[in-house]
MIVEX-930448 format. One record per residue: residue number from 1; residue in three letters; x, y, z of N, C-alpha, C, CB in turn. Coordinates in steps of 0.001 Angstrom, whole numbers. Each point is the difference from the previous one (the first is absolute). Glycine has a CB too. Example, Ala and Ser with C-alpha at 12.3 -4.5 7.8 and 13.67 -1.06 7.14 Angstrom:
(1,ALA,(13190,-5690,7800),(-890,1190,0),(900,1200,0),(-1892,-1173,1246));
(2,SER,(1542,2223,-1966),(820,1190,60),(-770,1090,730),(1184,-628,-2145));
This chain:
(1,UNK,(25038,4307,-7370),(-917,290,1102),(-708,-1291,422),(-331,2383,-834));
(2,UNK,(408,-2704,2123),(-646,-1208,481),(-1518,120,-60),(1963,-423,1480));
(3,UNK,(-2597,-740,-1625),(-1463,-30,-119),(-627,-524,1288),(193,-350,-2488));
(4,UNK,(-1116,1130,3053),(-799,-438,1142),(-1425,-230,-474),(1468,1273,1635));
(5,UNK,(-2009,-2432,-1305),(-1401,-291,-305),(-745,-154,1325),(604,-1141,-2214));
(6,UNK,(-1676,1903,2353),(-860,-76,1177),(-1254,-788,-342),(888,2203,856));
(7,UNK,(-1316,-3028,82),(-1329,-623,-62),(-761,513,1211),(839,-2110,-1227));
(8,UNK,(-1892,2887,997),(-729,596,1128),(-1423,-535,82),(1398,2064,-207));
(9,UNK,(-1878,-2129,1459),(-1355,-482,247),(-757,952,904),(787,-2345,-289));
(10,UNK,(-1864,1861,871),(-911,842,764),(691,768,1121),(-1790,-1608,-545));
(11,UNK,(2798,981,1177),(707,662,1087),(710,1274,-424),(278,-2210,1018));
(12,UNK,(-33,2364,-2299),(646,1208,-515),(-891,1215,176),(1252,-1387,-1648));
(13,UNK,(-2566,1197,1559),(-928,1130,-10),(-749,213,1306),(-234,-396,-2396));
(14,UNK,(465,-498,3372),(-720,96,1272),(222,1358,664),(217,-2481,283));
(15,UNK,(1037,2964,-299),(295,1271,666),(-623,1193,-716),(2121,-998,814));
(16,UNK,(-2557,790,-2036),(-706,1060,-734),(-1500,-33,273),(1756,-101,-1778));
(17,UNK,(-2176,-849,2628),(-1418,-98,331),(-828,-602,-1098),(291,1939,1429));
(18,UNK,(376,-2668,-2329),(-730,-583,-1129),(133,-1507,16),(379,2072,-1351));
(19,UNK,(-1493,-2740,1592),(-21,-1459,65),(-249,-543,-1402),(-842,34,2401));
(20,UNK,(1855,-667,-2965),(-123,-395,-1399),(-269,-1479,-199),(1505,1849,-533));
(21,UNK,(-1702,-2567,1646),(-218,-1425,-173),(-795,-522,1178),(2132,-235,-1321));
(22,UNK,(-2575,-997,1233),(-803,-581,1067),(805,-204,1275),(-1392,-1114,-1726));
(23,UNK,(710,1217,2832),(632,-294,1275),(-120,-1478,302),(-502,2312,824));
(24,UNK,(950,-2699,356),(-60,-1406,397),(-1429,-495,141),(2168,290,1162));
(25,UNK,(-3100,672,-1040),(-1410,-384,130),(-680,-210,-1354),(-71,1269,2138));
(26,UNK,(843,-1151,-3229),(-575,-209,-1328),(-825,1162,-493),(-14,-2382,496));
(27,UNK,(97,3522,199),(-787,1167,-391),(891,1062,-623),(-1637,-484,1831));
(28,UNK,(1079,1234,-2744),(669,1156,-591),(-948,1176,190),(1307,-1408,-1725));
(29,UNK,(-901,2348,2594),(-869,1130,325),(-1387,-485,433),(1267,1432,-1641));
(30,UNK,(-1279,-2492,2445),(-1230,-570,584),(-887,-757,-988),(81,1852,1607));
(31,UNK,(405,-2067,-2799),(-730,-820,-982),(717,-1341,-150),(-824,2074,-1240));
(32,UNK,(79,-3165,1105),(658,-1274,-318),(751,138,-1323),(-1791,-1304,1247));
(33,UNK,(3037,858,-1264),(831,155,-1188),(-669,-604,-1236),(2033,-42,1461));
(34,UNK,(-2673,-1124,-1288),(-638,-673,-1135),(-1099,860,-623),(516,-2203,1068));
(35,UNK,(-1097,3090,-270),(-1101,825,-491),(500,1160,-861),(-1312,-623,2032));
(36,UNK,(2501,1151,-1703),(467,1212,-681),(1270,-190,-820),(-1037,1261,1826));
(37,UNK,(1667,-2435,-1748),(1272,-188,-712),(85,-1350,-683),(1077,1503,1639));
(38,UNK,(-2218,-1999,-2108),(5,-1246,-767),(-884,177,-1221),(400,-1379,2086));
(39,UNK,(-146,560,-3102),(-820,79,-1204),(-1448,-370,315),(2011,-553,-1412));
(40,UNK,(-2179,-399,2318),(-1363,-404,379),(-739,1154,680),(779,-2384,257));
(41,UNK,(-47,3118,584),(-606,1154,662),(-410,1068,-993),(1368,-481,2006));
(42,UNK,(-507,701,-3003),(-306,987,-1046),(-1233,-419,-803),(2442,598,-142));
(43,UNK,(-2489,-1855,-248),(-1143,-490,-773),(-1297,74,812),(1548,-1517,-1272));
(44,UNK,(-1446,1242,2576),(-1198,-24,844),(-552,1395,247),(859,-2063,1081));
(45,UNK,(21,3049,-901),(-479,1349,343),(998,1057,-447),(-1248,-938,1963));
(46,UNK,(1279,1240,-3268),(966,989,-490),(-213,1394,585),(142,-1317,-2088));
(47,UNK,(-1370,1630,2485),(-256,1309,603),(704,124,1344),(-2212,105,-1173));
(48,UNK,(2099,-1144,2003),(672,17,1303),(1510,103,-184),(-1864,-1368,997));
(49,UNK,(2414,589,-1926),(1446,4,-218),(456,1368,-521),(-54,-2486,-473));
(50,UNK,(-685,3047,-466),(337,1330,-539),(7,1041,1114),(-1011,-628,-2222));
(51,UNK,(-4,606,3071),(-85,984,1083),(1081,-218,1056),(-2458,160,-402));
(52,UNK,(2831,-1422,635),(1080,-288,945),(1298,657,-461),(-1103,-2180,615));
(53,UNK,(1424,2028,-1894),(1251,583,-499),(-96,1515,-132),(463,-2127,-1218));
(54,UNK,(-1661,2659,994),(-175,1454,62),(397,516,1378),(-1861,-124,-1699));
(55,UNK,(1374,-573,2735),(312,384,1383),(1496,-109,275),(-2277,-771,716));
(56,UNK,(2875,-340,-1170),(1419,-235,245),(852,1056,-710),(-452,-2469,244));
(57,UNK,(32,2833,-1438),(727,997,-791),(30,1357,728),(-681,-1202,-2127));
(58,UNK,(-449,1580,2716),(-46,1271,729),(967,-28,1180),(-2402,322,-690));
(59,UNK,(2472,-1461,1386),(933,-130,1121),(1444,99,-491),(-1668,-1436,1230));
(60,UNK,(1928,852,-2395),(1361,26,-531),(427,1417,-346),(-319,-2311,-887));
(61,UNK,(-581,3081,273),(376,1361,-388),(280,879,1214),(-1378,-252,-2062));
(62,UNK,(859,-144,3231),(278,741,1226),(1274,-486,692),(-2451,372,259));
(63,UNK,(2976,-1503,-701),(1185,-591,634),(1278,505,-669),(-1340,-2048,601));
(64,UNK,(2412,2046,161),(1290,405,-545),(1050,-1043,280),(-620,2382,291));
(65,UNK,(1706,-2378,-1034),(1071,-963,248),(625,225,1365),(443,-133,-2454));
(66,UNK,(57,-929,3054),(681,131,1281),(1517,31,-214),(-1912,-1192,1160));
(67,UNK,(2642,1263,-59),(1454,108,-107),(607,-1196,-726),(10,1327,2109));
(68,UNK,(-612,-2500,-1903),(505,-1191,-681),(-68,142,-1517),(-719,-1368,1956));
(69,UNK,(-420,1850,-2468),(-121,247,-1442),(1060,1003,-465),(-2478,-482,120));
(70,UNK,(2640,1543,665),(928,1061,-418),(1456,-482,21),(-1612,1712,891));
(71,UNK,(1950,-2572,81),(1368,-513,54),(309,-913,-1183),(-81,161,2488));
(72,UNK,(-922,-926,-2927),(194,-808,-1212),(315,920,-1176),(-1580,-1785,871));
(73,UNK,(855,2885,-961),(250,961,-1080),(1415,576,75),(-2444,561,-20));
(74,UNK,(2925,-242,1232),(1326,620,100),(1107,-940,-463),(-839,1377,1895));
(75,UNK,(610,-2683,-1809),(1022,-951,-441),(233,65,-1510),(-633,-1479,1909));
(76,UNK,(-329,2073,-2644),(189,148,-1450),(1176,926,-318),(-2460,-382,-335));
(77,UNK,(2890,1173,1323),(1140,886,-235),(1304,-783,-115),(-1194,1810,1236));
(78,UNK,(1204,-3045,-668),(1241,-782,22),(-126,-1387,-627),(596,1241,2039));
(79,UNK,(-1823,-1660,-2278),(-234,-1346,-524),(-1021,44,-1148),(526,-987,2279));
(80,UNK,(-508,-67,-3058),(-1065,-258,-982),(-1102,-729,780),(1627,-139,-2045));
(81,UNK,(-2745,810,2280),(-1036,-526,883),(-1269,-365,-773),(942,1384,1861));
(82,UNK,(-1418,-2610,-1631),(-1310,-421,-492),(-840,-405,1203),(961,-775,-2236));
(83,UNK,(-2202,1246,2265),(-941,-382,1048),(-1054,-917,-607),(394,2172,1261));
(84,UNK,(-497,-3368,-714),(-1087,-914,-365),(-952,17,1185),(1477,-1499,-1516));
(85,UNK,(-2706,1924,1313),(-909,118,1129),(-1245,-853,-167),(851,2288,361));
(86,UNK,(-1278,-2875,758),(-1266,-721,36),(-1150,957,308),(1202,-2088,735));
(87,UNK,(-861,3326,-380),(-1016,971,386),(-647,648,-1213),(1251,417,2106));
(88,UNK,(-2506,-57,-1956),(-708,635,-1111),(22,1526,124),(-1469,-2026,-184));
(89,UNK,(2104,2536,1247),(74,1455,159),(1113,571,-883),(-871,-194,2371));
(90,UNK,(923,1536,-2409),(1032,663,-813),(980,772,877),(-1627,179,-1899));
(91,UNK,(1836,-665,3136),(827,744,945),(1480,-20,-375),(-1658,-543,1765));
(92,UNK,(2113,-515,-2424),(1392,12,-492),(162,1103,-1047),(233,-2496,439));
(93,UNK,(-1207,2600,-1330),(69,1041,-1026),(-91,1389,624),(-1029,-1577,-1655));
(94,UNK,(175,1718,2671),(-116,1296,675),(1313,403,663),(-2430,-445,379));
(95,UNK,(3193,-559,53),(1296,284,621),(1069,320,-1039),(-623,-1504,1890));
(96,UNK,(321,1244,-3163),(938,323,-1071),(698,-1181,-637),(315,2090,1150));
(97,UNK,(-624,-3309,-708),(625,-1176,-629),(-375,-49,-1479),(-62,-1268,2197));
(98,UNK,(1063,981,-3024),(-212,112,-1445),(-251,-1324,-702),(1426,1980,81));
(99,UNK,(-1041,-3084,560),(-180,-1295,-654),(-757,-921,948),(2129,296,-1358));
(100,UNK,(-3454,-329,1200),(-866,-770,895),(-809,-1000,-822),(-136,1939,1632));
(101,UNK,(213,-3200,-1238),(-791,-1054,-636),(-1117,-386,971),(2011,-866,-1348));
(102,UNK,(-3256,1030,919),(-1149,-336,842),(-488,-1408,-343),(-659,2447,159));
(103,UNK,(898,-3376,753),(-413,-1383,-260),(-1511,-173,37),(2149,-757,972));
(104,UNK,(-2809,1474,-70),(-1427,-249,233),(-909,1102,-520),(664,-1284,1982));
(105,UNK,(-130,2101,-2885),(-816,1048,-602),(175,1337,689),(-1623,-1731,-661));
(106,UNK,(839,2707,198),(131,1370,490),(-1370,580,295),(2115,299,-1315));
(107,UNK,(-2284,168,2535),(-1279,530,448),(-414,1248,-769),(474,-940,2243));
(108,UNK,(511,1674,-2728),(-310,1256,-689),(-456,-212,-1443),(1669,1117,1459));
(109,UNK,(-1777,-2375,-1877),(-398,-275,-1381),(-1241,-887,-59),(2390,225,-701));
(110,UNK,(-3122,-112,-407),(-1127,-886,-280),(191,-573,-1401),(-1564,1332,1524));
(111,UNK,(850,-2416,-1814),(253,-708,-1251),(-1247,-737,-461),(2411,-243,624));
(112,UNK,(-2302,-382,-1766),(-1070,-851,-532),(-147,-1246,866),(435,850,-2339));
(113,UNK,(-1667,-1265,2589),(-187,-1250,745),(95,-1205,-927),(-1452,1206,1652));
(114,UNK,(1462,-962,-2959),(157,-1095,-956),(1472,-293,-255),(-2179,625,-1063));
(115,UNK,(2977,432,881),(1434,-145,-268),(753,1006,880),(-428,-779,-2412));
(116,UNK,(639,446,3695),(574,983,924),(1338,589,-436),(-1169,-1215,1767));
(117,UNK,(1986,460,-2487),(1319,500,-363),(69,548,-1431),(944,-1645,1597));
(118,UNK,(-2098,1881,-2212),(-18,667,-1306),(231,1487,252),(-1596,-1740,-1025));
(119,UNK,(2773,2220,636),(404,1371,335),(-941,1057,-576),(2345,-802,79));
(120,UNK,(-3097,444,-1106),(-920,977,-589),(-1103,415,962),(487,-977,-2222));
(121,UNK,(-764,112,3197),(-1137,265,889),(410,223,1455),(-1387,-1369,-1525));
(122,UNK,(2688,1526,1760),(471,306,1348),(8,1518,176),(1415,-2123,80));
(123,UNK,(-2091,2588,953),(-96,1442,257),(628,344,1338),(-2095,120,-1369));
(124,UNK,(2849,967,1397),(576,526,1241),(-977,1013,580),(2387,-362,-827));
(125,UNK,(-2782,153,2072),(-906,932,657),(806,1082,714),(-1730,-1823,283));
(126,UNK,(1067,2900,83),(661,1111,685),(-715,254,1324),(720,1035,-2212));
(127,UNK,(-67,-327,3139),(-671,312,1266),(-1322,743,-211),(2243,89,1095));
(128,UNK,(-2302,725,-2144),(-1228,759,-269),(-1070,-875,-638),(1371,2068,-270));
(129,UNK,(-940,-3132,-393),(-958,-897,-672),(376,-1441,335),(-382,1670,-1899));
(130,UNK,(133,-2022,3163),(423,-1323,449),(-1168,-957,223),(1961,1083,1046));
(131,UNK,(-3176,-602,-1201),(-1162,-860,198),(-495,-544,-1332),(-629,1308,2044));
(132,UNK,(384,-2597,-2068),(-577,-645,-1180),(-1474,-270,305),(2242,-1065,-677));
(133,UNK,(-3114,1549,-172),(-1425,-252,185),(-274,-1465,-350),(-596,2434,-532));
(134,UNK,(-1,-3195,1446),(-308,-1399,-319),(-781,-107,-1307),(-17,-541,2451));
(135,UNK,(417,-409,-3287),(-657,-176,-1289),(712,692,-1147),(-2107,-193,1227));
(136,UNK,(3141,1017,-909),(764,665,-1052),(721,-1037,-852),(288,2038,1456));
(137,UNK,(-292,-1821,-2770),(606,-971,-908),(1382,449,-464),(-2286,-676,-740));
(138,UNK,(3133,-309,505),(1294,253,-628),(-215,182,-1498),(1218,-1345,1782));
(139,UNK,(-140,1654,-2481),(-111,246,-1435),(-451,-1192,-809),(1745,1652,290));
(140,UNK,(-1612,-2863,254),(-412,-1195,-740),(-1423,-431,355),(2392,-714,-80));
(141,UNK,(-3077,1534,870),(-1393,-309,333),(-186,-835,1250),(-442,132,-2382));
(142,UNK,(1540,-637,2963),(-116,-759,1248),(-19,976,1174),(1192,-2001,-1025));
(143,UNK,(-1550,1504,2200),(8,862,1171),(1417,439,348),(-2053,-1153,839));
(144,UNK,(2185,2402,-438),(1282,517,472),(251,-568,1387),(-234,2136,-1369));
(145,UNK,(1370,-2787,1557),(308,-622,1297),(1325,522,536),(-1278,-2062,-663));
(146,UNK,(1521,1871,1950),(1298,421,550),(1140,-751,-681),(-1093,516,2210));
(147,UNK,(2202,181,-2422),(1190,-618,-610),(784,-713,1102),(118,1790,-1832));
(148,UNK,(-750,-2818,2373),(521,-763,1122),(46,-1470,-401),(-916,1679,1681));
(149,UNK,(1969,-2369,-1311),(52,-1440,-224),(-797,-667,1117),(2282,139,-1159));
(150,UNK,(-3464,-633,812),(-830,-670,989),(607,-1350,374),(-2040,1169,-904));
(151,UNK,(1686,-1650,2101),(466,-1315,424),(-407,-1053,-1033),(-160,696,2430));
(152,UNK,(1120,-1552,-2769),(-272,-1056,-957),(311,371,-1434),(-1723,-770,1534));
(153,UNK,(1980,2067,-1799),(338,414,-1362),(1504,-101,-229),(-1989,1539,-38));
(154,UNK,(2363,-1587,-1230),(1419,-37,-361),(668,1320,400),(-491,-1584,-1928));
(155,UNK,(1812,1536,2101),(773,1191,367),(943,313,-1160),(-143,-529,2510));
(156,UNK,(-327,1308,-3501),(797,219,-1211),(1351,671,241),(-2131,155,-1197));
(157,UNK,(2263,616,2279),(1261,711,221),(1067,-851,681),(-1319,2078,143));
(158,UNK,(1023,-3373,73),(1010,-859,611),(1229,-157,-876),(-1815,-1200,1173));
(159,UNK,(1642,1093,-2469),(1156,-208,-880),(997,1152,82),(-1460,-1326,-1523));
(160,UNK,(1008,2597,1383),(965,1090,168),(591,47,1406),(-1252,1280,-1722));
(161,UNK,(464,-1663,2734),(510,-6,1373),(1096,-1043,167),(-2234,776,829));
(162,UNK,(2043,-1946,-1409),(1007,-1062,67),(1295,466,-670),(-1819,-1765,-4));
(163,UNK,(1683,2423,-1144),(1183,486,-724),(798,980,857),(-1213,-306,-2181));
(164,UNK,(514,1160,2924),(692,959,878),(656,-718,1177),(-1641,1790,-658));
(165,UNK,(938,-2738,1264),(550,-734,1140),(1291,-716,-383),(-2318,-296,915));
(166,UNK,(2374,-224,-2122),(1177,-734,-456),(1222,899,-161),(-1523,-1587,-1151));
(167,UNK,(1291,2889,997),(1105,941,-219),(474,673,1284),(-892,386,-2276));
(168,UNK,(223,-677,3398),(291,711,1244),(1399,-293,536),(-2423,-68,511));
(169,UNK,(3111,1129,-78),(1239,-149,767),(-317,-22,1492),(1310,1168,-1818));
(170,UNK,(-2413,-535,2183),(-531,-20,1365),(-1514,-137,-125),(1921,1445,944));
(171,UNK,(-2514,-2332,-157),(-1455,-210,-54),(-559,307,1386),(194,-1785,-1838));
(172,UNK,(-1212,2658,1886),(-545,450,1276),(-1505,-254,42),(1809,1753,184));
(173,UNK,(-2260,-2408,861),(-1421,-308,183),(-508,853,1158),(274,-2394,-883));
(174,UNK,(-1328,3163,641),(-522,889,1037),(-1489,-238,216),(1743,1706,-588));
(175,UNK,(-2099,-2110,1817),(-1403,-13,391),(-874,-1009,-705),(314,2323,490));
(176,UNK,(218,-3493,-784),(-829,-1040,-593),(317,-1333,662),(-97,1252,-2193));
(177,UNK,(-935,-2043,2401),(144,-1264,726),(592,-1116,-849),(-1927,678,1377));
(178,UNK,(2096,-431,-2675),(464,-1024,-939),(-929,-1214,-12),(2353,776,366));
(179,UNK,(-3624,-502,-133),(-1012,-1061,-50),(-878,91,-1239),(10,-39,2478));
(180,UNK,(71,1169,-3188),(-886,224,-1139),(732,-339,-1295),(-1237,1803,1269));
(181,UNK,(770,-2821,-1930),(626,-414,-1260),(-840,502,-1173),(998,-2054,1110));
(182,UNK,(-344,2318,-2246),(1388,-358,-337),(1062,979,488),(-940,-1109,-1955));
(183,UNK,(546,2269,2515),(992,1014,381),(1068,-552,931),(-1755,1727,-268));
(184,UNK,(1356,-2563,1236),(955,-532,978),(1090,-826,-668),(-1815,-23,1707));
(185,UNK,(1536,-513,-2882),(978,-824,-708),(1110,794,-661),(-1799,-1611,-369));
(186,UNK,(1674,2939,328),(1016,814,-669),(1386,-180,608),(-1776,1640,-554));
(187,UNK,(1820,-1838,1853),(1299,-126,675),(773,-1217,-522),(-970,1104,2050));
(188,UNK,(257,-2080,-2597),(664,-1187,-543),(787,301,-1282),(-1816,-1385,1006));
(189,UNK,(1539,2534,-1615),(679,367,-1248),(1242,862,239),(-2206,-122,-1153));
(190,UNK,(2425,491,2401),(1182,801,319),(1240,-875,-129),(-1342,1484,1562));
(191,UNK,(2382,-956,-2183),(1225,-769,-218),(610,-451,1322),(406,1280,-2112));
(192,UNK,(118,-2490,2117),(628,-549,1201),(1151,901,451),(-642,-2341,-711));
(193,UNK,(692,2596,2000),(1053,846,546),(-374,1467,103),(1591,-1597,-932));
(194,UNK,(-2729,1977,334),(-450,1396,70),(-500,312,1409),(-618,-36,-2457));
(195,UNK,(1065,1130,3068),(-496,358,1330),(-1514,271,-41),(2270,971,582));
(196,UNK,(-2990,-1542,368),(-1446,211,104),(-284,588,1375),(-518,-1927,-1600));
(197,UNK,(-192,3048,1620),(-403,637,1255),(-1515,-104,135),(1980,1597,-81));
(198,UNK,(-2420,-1976,1258),(-1431,-150,280),(-368,969,1115),(10,-2447,-719));
(199,UNK,(-835,3438,390),(-422,1000,981),(-1444,-291,398),(1586,1744,-969));
(200,UNK,(-1764,-2219,2187),(-1335,-302,510),(122,-198,1509),(-740,-1077,-2211));
(201,UNK,(-171,1661,2990),(105,-145,1452),(-324,-1404,496),(-588,2383,173));
(202,UNK,(-53,-3177,-1010),(-410,-1343,400),(935,-1064,-575),(-2370,795,126));
(203,UNK,(2278,-1995,426),(720,-1130,-572),(-615,-338,-1354),(577,-893,2307));
(204,UNK,(269,702,-3305),(-473,-291,-1355),(816,-1161,-541),(-702,2416,-395));
(205,UNK,(28,-3393,-199),(715,-1099,-650),(727,560,-1216),(-1706,-1717,804));
(206,UNK,(2966,1361,-958),(810,588,-1076),(-57,-794,-1293),(1488,911,1737));
(207,UNK,(-2409,-1852,-1821),(-145,-754,-1241),(1134,-959,-262),(-1250,1893,-880));
(208,UNK,(1998,-2235,1921),(1060,-987,-165),(1276,526,-600),(-1759,-1618,-227));
(209,UNK,(1878,2943,62),(1224,547,-589),(980,377,1106),(-1296,856,-1996));
(210,UNK,(2560,-861,1669),(1025,391,955),(376,1453,-180),(853,-2334,39));
(211,UNK,(151,2766,714),(550,1343,-150),(-1012,1097,297),(1545,-922,-1685));
(212,UNK,(-2473,664,2638),(-1036,977,327),(343,715,1299),(-1720,-1397,-1188));
(213,UNK,(1683,2714,1136),(141,819,1201),(-1372,537,368),(2394,629,-583));
(214,UNK,(-2918,-1056,1737),(-1337,415,418),(109,1226,902),(-848,-2383,-171));
(215,UNK,(294,3494,-293),(-60,1231,786),(-1400,58,606),(1714,1231,-1489));
(216,UNK,(-1823,-1549,2774),(-1322,-150,624),(-544,1353,446),(619,-2316,758));
(217,UNK,(-974,3102,-1741),(-527,1348,247),(-1075,300,-1038),(2216,777,988));
(218,UNK,(-2982,297,-728),(-975,457,-975),(682,614,-1212),(-1631,390,1844));
(219,UNK,(839,20,-2832),(556,437,-1284),(965,1173,121),(-2080,-798,-1051));
(220,UNK,(1669,1866,1726),(853,1193,59),(1247,-229,829),(-2021,1400,-263));
(221,UNK,(1845,-1955,1464),(1148,-256,864),(928,-1024,-647),(-1390,533,2034));
(222,UNK,(792,-1539,-2662),(787,-1021,-670),(781,551,-1180),(-1673,-1666,719));
(223,UNK,(1057,2585,-1463),(703,613,-1128),(1152,867,480),(-2117,-33,-1323));
(224,UNK,(1960,707,2468),(1114,778,551),(1179,-925,324),(-1627,1699,949));
(225,UNK,(1312,-2853,-348),(1050,-981,306),(662,-502,-1274),(-1242,-681,2065));
(226,UNK,(423,353,-3061),(551,-499,-1270),(949,1012,-632),(-2082,-1344,-349));
(227,UNK,(1654,2599,314),(836,1040,-617),(1335,117,733),(-2068,1248,-729));
(228,UNK,(2053,-1449,2036),(1243,12,754),(895,-1178,-329),(-1188,1191,1794));
(229,UNK,(572,-2320,-2127),(776,-1208,-295),(610,29,-1401),(-1491,-1261,1549));
(230,UNK,(752,1778,-2509),(484,-72,-1382),(603,1314,-483),(-1732,-1717,-437));
(231,UNK,(1528,2797,1196),(619,1276,-352),(-712,732,-1119),(2131,-953,730));
């Protein structure tokens, strides 16, 4: 069974009405990104950051996967599919995708602010219990913080993502500008000669790699085209 690896970004979730990353104006849901998605922002005002993600979480629970998410899931019937996503939403999982690597964390989870990746203190929230009261502590006594990779922090899931990219028979990029590193560097690990498809309505730099087919469409329409091309 051939292996398809997807790298998805903010454009994947736009049709679901969920903005998962900053716009060109440097704002995320009208907040400066540095205020709500950086370690400095967290240290300066953990209450504001906690409440921001509470708000975002409620919006996510009201959102559903779009056709693009669902088409990625249907490819699992014929391919070994791995999704590497820069998005913090769970829309791939809601669509039924079974192998999803979250590079930038998961909005539905909270963790220790001292050791964010200590599995003992990572908690999965539910739609019924999605609000974190500011000042709530994790099991290690530190403040409970969003399980999000803030700007400037290490990206621990890059290693497993690189391993998947290296095994791809087909590599597909959906809705990402390839400007955000280290995620944008994943395409450099794809084996030479592997077909690469880029689904994005805008012009995107391909990172200097060859063999790229650019499908200049949004996520859902682009995925329909892709499915027609690869069968």
